[in-house]
C-alpha positions in Angstrom: 0.5 -63.0 -42.3 -1.6 -63.2 -39.1 -0.3 -61.9 -35.9 -1.8 -62.0 -32.4 -1.3 -58.3 -31.9 -4.2 -55.9 -31.6 -4.7 -53.3 -34.3 -2.8 -50.0 -33.6 -6.2 -48.1 -34.4 -9.2 -49.1 -32.3 -12.2 -49.9 -34.5 -14.9 -47.2 -34.6 -18.6 -47.9 -34.4 -21.7 -46.5 -32.9 -22.5 -49.4 -30.5 -21.9 -47.1 -27.5 -24.6 -44.7 -28.7 -27.1 -47.5 -29.2 -26.2 -49.1 -26.0 -27.2 -46.1 -24.0 -30.3 -45.2 -25.9 -33.5 -45.2 -23.7 -35.7 -46.8 -26.4 -33.2 -49.7 -26.8 -32.9 -50.2 -23.0 -36.8 -50.3 -22.8 -37.0 -52.8 -25.7 -34.4 -54.9 -23.9 -36.4 -54.8 -20.6 -39.7 -55.8 -22.3 -37.8 -58.7 -24.2 -36.4 -59.9 -20.9 -39.7 -59.8 -19.3 -41.5 -61.8 -22.0 -38.5 -64.3 -22.1 -38.9 -64.7 -18.2 -42.7 -65.1 -18.5 -42.3 -68.1 -20.7 -38.9 -69.4 -19.3 -37.2 -68.7 -22.6 -39.3 -71.4 -24.2 -40.0 -70.2 -27.8 -42.6 -72.9 -28.3 -44.6 -71.6 -25.4 -44.2 -68.1 -26.7 -45.5 -69.0 -30.1 -48.4 -70.9 -28.7 -49.5 -68.0 -26.6 -49.1 -65.2 -29.1 -50.7 -67.3 -31.9 -53.7 -67.9 -29.7 -54.3 -64.2 -28.8 -57.1 -62.8 -30.9 -56.3 -60.0 -33.2 -57.9 -56.8 -32.7 -60.0 -56.0 -35.9 -59.5 -52.2 -35.2 -55.8 -52.5 -35.5 -54.8 -52.5 -39.2 -51.4 -53.9 -40.4 -48.9 -51.3 -41.6 -48.7 -50.7 -45.4 -45.7 -49.6 -47.1 -46.1 -47.4 -50.2 -43.4 -47.5 -52.8 -41.3 -44.3 -53.0 -40.0 -43.0 -56.3 -36.5 -41.7 -56.2 -36.4 -37.9 -56.7 -33.9 -36.0 -58.7 -31.1 -34.3 -56.7 -32.1 -30.8 -58.0 -35.5 -30.8 -56.1 
């Protein structure tokens, strides 16, 4: 049976911790700057970033598989 009452116990999450994180705030600022630069036009963003030459000195990240270890180690 659904009610319109709020739950008696507030939900718990860590959003507040992430919301005040300096790195997350910096990421949001950069994302906002890029969006403003291209007037939030995803097609223009794609055209620009797909035309930027890739630096051959920068290697893509590689992920090595990790084997699970036994708990007694």
